[in-house]
N, CA, C and O atoms as a printed pandas DataFrame, in Angstrom:
     atom_number atom_name residue_name chain_id  residue_number  x_coord  y_coord  z_coord
0              1         N          MET        A               1    2.419   11.083  -34.188
1              2        CA          MET        A               1    3.347   11.336  -33.100
2              3         C          MET        A               1    3.929   10.010  -32.609
3              4         O          MET        A               1    3.211    9.024  -32.443
4              5         N          LYS        A               2    5.219   10.008  -32.386
5              6        CA          LYS        A               2    5.904    8.824  -31.914
6              7         C          LYS        A               2    5.539    8.533  -30.467
7              8         O          LYS        A               2    5.292    9.445  -29.678
8              9         N          LYS        A               3    5.509    7.270  -30.138
9             10        CA          LYS        A               3    5.284    6.899  -28.749
10            11         C          LYS        A               3    6.488    7.331  -27.919
11            12         O          LYS        A               3    7.616    7.379  -28.411
12            13         N          ILE        A               4    6.228    7.642  -26.666
13            14        CA          ILE        A               4    7.304    8.086  -25.781
14            15         C          ILE        A               4    8.322    6.970  -25.589
15            16         O          ILE        A               4    9.527    7.223  -25.592
16            17         N          SER        A               5    7.849    5.739  -25.422
17            18        CA          SER        A               5    8.776    4.619  -25.225
18            19         C          SER        A               5    9.670    4.412  -26.450
19            20         O          SER        A               5   10.842    4.064  -26.304
20            21         N          GLU        A               6    9.133    4.622  -27.653
21            22        CA          GLU        A               6    9.949    4.516  -28.868
22            23         C          GLU        A               6   11.013    5.608  -28.903
23            24         O          GLU        A               6   12.149    5.365  -29.309
24            25         N          HIS        A               7   10.640    6.809  -28.475
25            26        CA          HIS        A               7   11.600    7.920  -28.444
26            27         C          HIS        A               7   12.717    7.626  -27.436
27            28         O          HIS        A               7   13.888    7.886  -27.712
28            29         N          ILE        A               8   12.358    7.090  -26.282
29            30        CA          ILE        A               8   13.368    6.732  -25.279
30            31         C          ILE        A               8   14.300    5.662  -25.838
31            32         O          ILE        A               8   15.515    5.733  -25.652
32            33         N          ASP        A               9   13.728    4.667  -26.525
33            34        CA          ASP        A               9   14.548    3.612  -27.127
34            35         C          ASP        A               9   15.546    4.183  -28.131
35            36         O          ASP        A               9   16.697    3.750  -28.178
36            37         N          LEU        A              10   15.108    5.158  -28.936
37            38        CA          LEU        A              10   16.015    5.793  -29.899
38            39         C          LEU        A              10   17.143    6.541  -29.194
39            40         O          LEU        A              10   18.291    6.494  -29.635
40            41         N          LEU        A              11   16.818    7.231  -28.100
41            42        CA          LEU        A              11   17.846    7.946  -27.336
42            43         C          LEU        A              11   18.860    6.966  -26.743
43            44         O          LEU        A              11   20.060    7.239  -26.737
44            45         N          ILE        A              12   18.375    5.823  -26.244
45            46        CA          ILE        A              12   19.263    4.809  -25.672
46            47         C          ILE        A              12   20.146    4.206  -26.763
47            48         O          ILE        A              12   21.343    4.013  -26.550
48            49         N          GLN        A              13   19.574    3.909  -27.916
49            50        CA          GLN        A              13   20.357    3.356  -29.032
50            51         C          GLN        A              13   21.435    4.333  -29.482
51            52         O          GLN        A              13   22.564    3.930  -29.761
52            53         N          ASP        A              14   21.090    5.616  -29.554
53            54        CA          ASP        A              14   22.061    6.640  -29.945
54            55         C          ASP        A              14   23.213    6.696  -28.950
55            56         O          ASP        A              14   24.373    6.835  -29.336
56            57         N          MET        A              15   22.885    6.588  -27.680
57            58        CA          MET        A              15   23.914    6.628  -26.648
58            59         C          MET        A              15   24.823    5.397  -26.744
59            60         O          MET        A              15   26.038    5.503  -26.579
60            61         N          LYS        A              16   24.228    4.236  -27.011
61            62        CA          LYS        A              16   25.032    3.013  -27.136
62            63         C          LYS        A              16   25.930    3.059  -28.368
63            64         O          LYS        A              16   27.029    2.503  -28.350
64            65         N          LYS        A              17   25.477    3.715  -29.443
65            66        CA          LYS        A              17   26.318    3.878  -30.634
66            67         C          LYS        A              17   27.561    4.691  -30.308
67            68         O          LYS        A              17   28.627    4.467  -30.881
68            69         N          ARG        A              18   27.419    5.641  -29.378
69            70        CA          ARG        A              18   28.555    6.471  -28.956
70            71         C          ARG        A              18   29.361    5.796  -27.845
71            72         O          ARG        A              18   30.243    6.402  -27.238
72            73         N          LYS        A              19   29.028    4.508  -27.593
73            74        CA          LYS        A              19   29.709    3.692  -26.578
74            75         C          LYS        A              19   29.580    4.284  -25.179
75            76         O          LYS        A              19   30.522    4.246  -24.387
76            77         N          GLN        A              20   28.403    4.831  -24.886
77            78        CA          GLN        A              20   28.100    5.343  -23.554
78            79         C          GLN        A              20   26.992    4.489  -22.949
79            80         O          GLN        A              20   26.077    4.052  -23.646
80            81         N          LYS        A              21   27.087    4.261  -21.660
81            82        CA          LYS        A              21   26.075    3.471  -20.975
82            83         C          LYS        A              21   24.975    4.398  -20.461
83            84         O          LYS        A              21   25.262    5.355  -19.743
84            85         N          PRO        A              22   23.714    4.124  -20.822
85            86        CA          PRO        A              22   22.624    4.953  -20.293
86            87         C          PRO        A              22   22.452    4.709  -18.799
87            88         O          PRO        A              22   22.264    3.573  -18.364
88            89         N          GLU        A              23   22.518    5.778  -18.025
89            90        CA          GLU        A              23   22.434    5.667  -16.565
90            91         C          GLU        A              23   21.027    5.982  -16.062
91            92         O          GLU        A              23   20.516    5.300  -15.173
92            93         N          TYR        A              24   20.400    7.019  -16.633
93            94        CA          TYR        A              24   19.059    7.433  -16.207
94            95         C          TYR        A              24   18.249    7.930  -17.392
95            96         O          TYR        A              24   18.792    8.476  -18.353
96            97         N          VAL        A              25   16.931    7.728  -17.305
97            98        CA          VAL        A              25   15.982    8.381  -18.201
98            99         C          VAL        A              25   15.372    9.506  -17.378
99           100         O          VAL        A              25   14.815    9.258  -16.308
100          101         N          ILE        A              26   15.469   10.740  -17.865
101          102        CA          ILE        A              26   14.943   11.899  -17.145
102          103         C          ILE        A              26   13.773   12.447  -17.944
103          104         O          ILE        A              26   13.906   12.749  -19.130
104          105         N          MET        A              27   12.622   12.573  -17.286
105          106        CA          MET        A              27   11.440   13.093  -17.987
106          107         C          MET        A              27   10.601   13.943  -17.049
107          108         O          MET        A              27   10.618   13.764  -15.831
108          109         N          GLY        A              28    9.867   14.872  -17.649
109          110        CA          GLY        A              28    8.971   15.741  -16.902
110          111         C          GLY        A              28    7.720   15.003  -16.450
111          112         O          GLY        A              28    7.425   13.906  -16.924
112          113         N          ARG        A              29    6.992   15.621  -15.529
113          114        CA          ARG        A              29    5.800   14.976  -14.957
114          115         C          ARG        A              29    4.736   14.657  -15.994
115          116         O          ARG        A              29    4.182   13.557  -15.990
116          117         N          ASN        A              30    4.440   15.602  -16.887
117          118        CA          ASN        A              30    3.405   15.355  -17.896
118          119         C          ASN        A              30    3.813   14.238  -18.847
119          120         O          ASN        A              30    2.996   13.384  -19.191
120          121         N          LEU        A              31    5.072   14.241  -19.272
121          122        CA          LEU        A              31    5.559   13.160  -20.129
122          123         C          LEU        A              31    5.519   11.826  -19.393
123          124         O          LEU        A              31    5.187   10.797  -19.980
124          125         N          CYS        A              32    5.854   11.846  -18.117
125          126        CA          CYS        A              32    5.819   10.621  -17.325
126          127         C          CYS        A              32    4.396   10.071  -17.246
127          128         O          CYS        A              32    4.185    8.864  -17.357
128          129         N          THR        A              33    3.430   10.953  -17.057
129          130        CA          THR        A              33    2.032   10.523  -17.007
130          131         C          THR        A              33    1.619    9.887  -18.326
131          132         O          THR        A              33    0.985    8.832  -18.334
132          133         N          GLU        A              34    1.975   10.521  -19.444
133          134        CA          GLU        A              34    1.661    9.962  -20.763
134          135         C          GLU        A              34    2.369    8.624  -20.972
135          136         O          GLU        A              34    1.783    7.689  -21.517
136          137         N          TRP        A              35    3.630    8.534  -20.537
137          138        CA          TRP        A              35    4.409    7.305  -20.670
138          139         C          TRP        A              35    3.771    6.175  -19.865
139          140         O          TRP        A              35    3.682    5.042  -20.338
140          141         N          LEU        A              36    3.326    6.488  -18.641
141          142        CA          LEU        A              36    2.682    5.470  -17.807
142          143         C          LEU        A              36    1.382    4.978  -18.432
143          144         O          LEU        A              36    1.090    3.782  -18.401
144          145         N          ILE        A              37    0.604    5.891  -18.997
145          146        CA          ILE        A              37   -0.636    5.506  -19.677
146          147         C          ILE        A              37   -0.306    4.612  -20.868
147          148         O          ILE        A              37   -0.948    3.583  -21.083
148          149         N          GLU        A              38    0.695    5.014  -21.633
149          150        CA          GLU        A              38    1.126    4.233  -22.798
150          151         C          GLU        A              38    1.566    2.824  -22.379
151          152         O          GLU        A              38    1.175    1.837  -23.003
152          153         N          MET        A              39    2.369    2.738  -21.334
153          154        CA          MET        A              39    2.870    1.444  -20.866
154          155         C          MET        A              39    1.745    0.573  -20.306
155          156         O          MET        A              39    1.741   -0.640  -20.511
156          157         N          SER        A              40    0.795    1.186  -19.603
157          158        CA          SER        A              40   -0.306    0.399  -19.032
158          159         C          SER        A              40   -1.252   -0.100  -20.121
159          160         O          SER        A              40   -1.803   -1.194  -20.003
160          161         N          ARG        A              41   -1.447    0.684  -21.174
161          162        CA          ARG        A              41   -2.288    0.241  -22.297
162          163         C          ARG        A              41   -1.690   -0.971  -22.993
163          164         O          ARG        A              41   -2.411   -1.854  -23.458
164          165         N          GLU        A              42   -0.361   -1.004  -23.062
165          166        CA          GLU        A              42    0.319   -2.123  -23.709
166          167         C          GLU        A              42    0.507   -3.301  -22.763
167          168         O          GLU        A              42    0.999   -4.353  -23.172
168          169         N          GLY        A              43    0.120   -3.133  -21.504
169          170        CA          GLY        A              43    0.256   -4.207  -20.528
170          171         C          GLY        A              43    1.682   -4.428  -20.061
171          172         O          GLY        A              43    2.011   -5.506  -19.565
172          173         N          LEU        A              44    2.533   -3.421  -20.212
173          174        CA          LEU        A              44    3.936   -3.549  -19.842
174          175         C          LEU        A              44    4.225   -3.078  -18.419
175          176         O          LEU        A              44    5.344   -3.227  -17.929
176          177         N          ILE        A              45    3.229   -2.518  -17.767
177          178        CA          ILE        A              45    3.422   -2.017  -16.409
178          179         C          ILE        A              45    2.135   -2.228  -15.631
179          180         O          ILE        A              45    1.035   -2.119  -16.174
180          181         N          GLU        A              46    2.290   -2.528  -14.368
181          182        CA          GLU        A              46    1.130   -2.715  -13.505
182          183         C          GLU        A              46    1.260   -1.751  -12.334
183          184         O          GLU        A              46    2.263   -1.764  -11.620
184          185         N          LEU        A              47    0.253   -0.922  -12.142
185          186        CA          LEU        A              47    0.290    0.071  -11.071
186          187         C          LEU        A              47   -0.524   -0.437   -9.891
187          188         O          LEU        A              47   -1.723   -0.689  -10.012
188          189         N          ASN        A              48    0.132   -0.582   -8.760
189          190        CA          ASN        A              48   -0.528   -1.017   -7.534
190          191         C          ASN        A              48   -0.752    0.182   -6.630
191          192         O          ASN        A              48   -0.239    1.269   -6.893
192          193         N          ASP        A              49   -1.508   -0.013   -5.580
193          194        CA          ASP        A              49   -1.819    1.077   -4.657
194          195         C          ASP        A              49   -0.708    1.207   -3.610
195          196         O          ASP        A              49   -0.823    0.683   -2.502
196          197         N          VAL        A              50    0.358    1.905   -3.973
197          198        CA          VAL        A              50    1.458    2.166   -3.052
198          199         C          VAL        A              50    1.735    3.666   -3.037
199          200         O          VAL        A              50    1.292    4.396   -3.923
200          201         N          LYS        A              51    2.470    4.116   -2.025
201          202        CA          LYS        A              51    2.734    5.552   -1.896
202          203         C          LYS        A              51    3.882    6.024   -2.782
203          204         O          LYS        A              51    3.885    7.169   -3.232
204          205         N          LYS        A              52    4.846    5.162   -3.034
205          206        CA          LYS        A              52    6.028    5.581   -3.780
206          207         C          LYS        A              52    6.358    4.531   -4.841
207          208         O          LYS        A              52    6.394    3.334   -4.556
208          209         N          TYR        A              53    6.596    4.993   -6.054
209          210        CA          TYR        A              53    6.929    4.107   -7.160
210          211         C          TYR        A              53    8.357    4.345   -7.622
211          212         O          TYR        A              53    8.876    5.458   -7.532
212          213         N          LYS        A              54    8.981    3.294   -8.114
213          214        CA          LYS        A              54   10.274    3.397   -8.795
214          215         C          LYS        A              54   10.068    2.776  -10.161
215          216         O          LYS        A              54    9.729    1.598  -10.273
216          217         N          PHE        A              55   10.276    3.583  -11.216
217          218        CA          PHE        A              55   10.042    3.119  -12.576
218          219         C          PHE        A              55   11.360    2.889  -13.305
219          220         O          PHE        A              55   12.364    3.549  -13.039
220          221         N          ASN        A              56   11.328    1.938  -14.229
221          222        CA          ASN        A              56   12.464    1.641  -15.104
222          223         C          ASN        A              56   11.960    1.547  -16.529
223          224         O          ASN        A              56   10.817    1.159  -16.774
224          225         N          HIS        A              57   12.817    1.902  -17.462
225          226        CA          HIS        A              57   12.530    1.675  -18.879
226          227         C          HIS        A              57   13.620    0.756  -19.400
227          228         O          HIS        A              57   14.760    1.181  -19.590
228          229         N          ARG        A              58   13.276   -0.490  -19.629
229          230        CA          ARG        A              58   14.211   -1.515  -20.095
230          231         C          ARG        A              58   15.448   -1.581  -19.203
231          232         O          ARG        A              58   16.573   -1.687  -19.692
232          233         N          GLY        A              59   15.225   -1.518  -17.887
233          234        CA          GLY        A              59   16.305   -1.636  -16.918
234          235         C          GLY        A              59   17.009   -0.341  -16.576
235          236         O          GLY        A              59   17.893   -0.335  -15.720
236          237         N          VAL        A              60   16.644    0.760  -17.222
237          238        CA          VAL        A              60   17.262    2.061  -16.944
238          239         C          VAL        A              60   16.316    2.839  -16.024
239          240         O          VAL        A              60   15.161    3.065  -16.387
240          241         N          PRO        A              61   16.789    3.256  -14.828
241          242        CA          PRO        A              61   15.915    3.973  -13.894
242          243         C          PRO        A              61   15.383    5.285  -14.476
243          244         O          PRO        A              61   16.086    5.991  -15.198
244          245         N          VAL        A              62   14.130    5.594  -14.147
245          246        CA          VAL        A              62   13.470    6.814  -14.611
246          247         C          VAL        A              62   13.439    7.822  -13.470
247          248         O          VAL        A              62   13.050    7.493  -12.349
248          249         N          ILE        A              63   13.852    9.052  -13.765
249          250        CA          ILE        A              63   13.781   10.162  -12.812
250          251         C          ILE        A              63   12.753   11.150  -13.345
251          252         O          ILE        A              63   12.815   11.562  -14.503
252          253         N          VAL        A              64   11.810   11.526  -12.490
253          254        CA          VAL        A              64   10.765   12.479  -12.878
254          255         C          VAL        A              64   11.136   13.842  -12.307
255          256         O          VAL        A              64   11.467   13.963  -11.128
256          257         N          CYS        A              65   11.078   14.879  -13.163
257          258        CA          CYS        A              65   11.426   16.230  -12.731
258          259         C          CYS        A              65   10.305   17.201  -13.093
259          260         O          CYS        A              65    9.325   16.818  -13.732
260          261         N          GLU        A              66   10.453   18.440  -12.688
261          262        CA          GLU        A              66    9.430   19.466  -12.918
262          263         C          GLU        A              66    9.406   19.963  -14.358
263          264         O          GLU        A              66    8.331   20.175  -14.919
264          265         N          SER        A              67   10.580   20.151  -14.966
265          266        CA          SER        A              67   10.609   20.685  -16.331
266          267         C          SER        A              67   10.219   19.594  -17.319
267          268         O          SER        A              67   10.434   18.408  -17.070
268          269         N          GLU        A              68    9.647   20.008  -18.437
269          270        CA          GLU        A              68    9.167   19.042  -19.428
270          271         C          GLU        A              68   10.274   18.685  -20.415
271          272         O          GLU        A              68   10.314   19.185  -21.539
272          273         N          ILE        A              69   11.163   17.815  -19.971
273          274        CA          ILE        A              69   12.236   17.337  -20.832
274          275         C          ILE        A              69   12.117   15.829  -20.970
275          276         O          ILE        A              69   11.426   15.172  -20.191
276          277         N          LEU        A              70   12.786   15.299  -21.951
277          278        CA          LEU        A              70   12.929   13.856  -22.114
278          279         C          LEU        A              70   14.354   13.631  -22.568
279          280         O          LEU        A              70   14.723   13.990  -23.686
280          281         N          GLU        A              71   15.152   13.037  -21.703
281          282        CA          GLU        A              71   16.576   12.873  -21.972
282          283         C          GLU        A              71   17.050   11.565  -21.357
283          284         O          GLU        A              71   16.522   11.118  -20.339
284          285         N          VAL        A              72   18.044   10.962  -21.979
285          286        CA          VAL        A              72   18.725    9.803  -21.413
286          287         C          VAL        A              72   20.120   10.281  -21.048
287          288         O          VAL        A              72   20.869   10.747  -21.907
288          289         N          ALA        A              73   20.467   10.164  -19.777
289          290        CA          ALA        A              73   21.742   10.680  -19.288
290          291         C          ALA        A              73   22.754    9.546  -19.135
291          292         O          ALA        A              73   22.413    8.461  -18.664
292          293         N          PRO        A              74   24.005    9.806  -19.540
293          294        CA          PRO        A              74   25.052    8.797  -19.368
294          295         C          PRO        A              74   25.569    8.805  -17.935
295          296         O          PRO        A              74   25.111    9.577  -17.093
296          297         N          ASN        A              75   26.516    7.944  -17.686
297          298        CA          ASN        A              75   27.175    7.887  -16.392
298          299         C          ASN        A              75   27.826    9.236  -16.101
299          300         O          ASN        A              75   28.492    9.796  -16.971
300          301         N          ALA        A              76   27.645    9.761  -14.903
301          302        CA          ALA        A              76   28.178   11.075  -14.534
302          303         C          ALA        A              76   29.701   11.104  -14.607
303          304         O          ALA        A              76   30.287   12.157  -14.857
304          305         N          LYS        A              77   30.346    9.961  -14.393
305          306        CA          LYS        A              77   31.802    9.889  -14.467
306          307         C          LYS        A              77   32.283   10.281  -15.867
307          308         O          LYS        A              77   33.296   10.966  -16.009
308          309         N          TYR        A              78   31.555    9.847  -16.897
309          310        CA          TYR        A              78   31.903   10.195  -18.276
310          311         C          TYR        A              78   31.811   11.705  -18.489
311          312         O          TYR        A              78   32.662   12.288  -19.162
312          313         N          LEU        A              79   30.791   12.338  -17.924
313          314        CA          LEU        A              79   30.611   13.779  -18.098
314          315         C          LEU        A              79   31.758   14.564  -17.468
315          316         O          LEU        A              79   32.162   15.598  -17.999
316          317         N          MET        A              80   32.284   14.088  -16.348
317          318        CA          MET        A              80   33.361   14.790  -15.660
318          319         C          MET        A              80   34.690   14.639  -16.410
319          320         O          MET        A              80   35.551   15.516  -16.323
320          321         N          GLU        A              81   34.861   13.539  -17.141
321          322        CA          GLU        A              81   36.102   13.317  -17.884
322          323         C          GLU        A              81   36.180   14.183  -19.130
323          324         O          GLU        A              81   37.272   14.569  -19.549
324          325         N          GLY        A              82   35.008   14.498  -19.742
325          326        CA          GLY        A              82   34.975   15.229  -21.010
326          327         C          GLY        A              82   35.139   16.652  -20.840
327          328         O          GLY        A              82   35.133   17.396  -21.821
């Protein structure tokens, strides 16, 4: 099974090939938990004792949602033009 961070990187690369700027990484809670474990094992993230976290993947903000999806969303302005 591919690492979640590798899958996100592939989605971002695909978006850049289409000349779209990745605006957000959207992932479900369970995937986010697995991603955080993966990132902490690699030493790429440090979790401190705070009430609210803001996560980024290579500078792209991460949004956590209820449904179990993993998607990289482009700028909303592009979606409205198409």
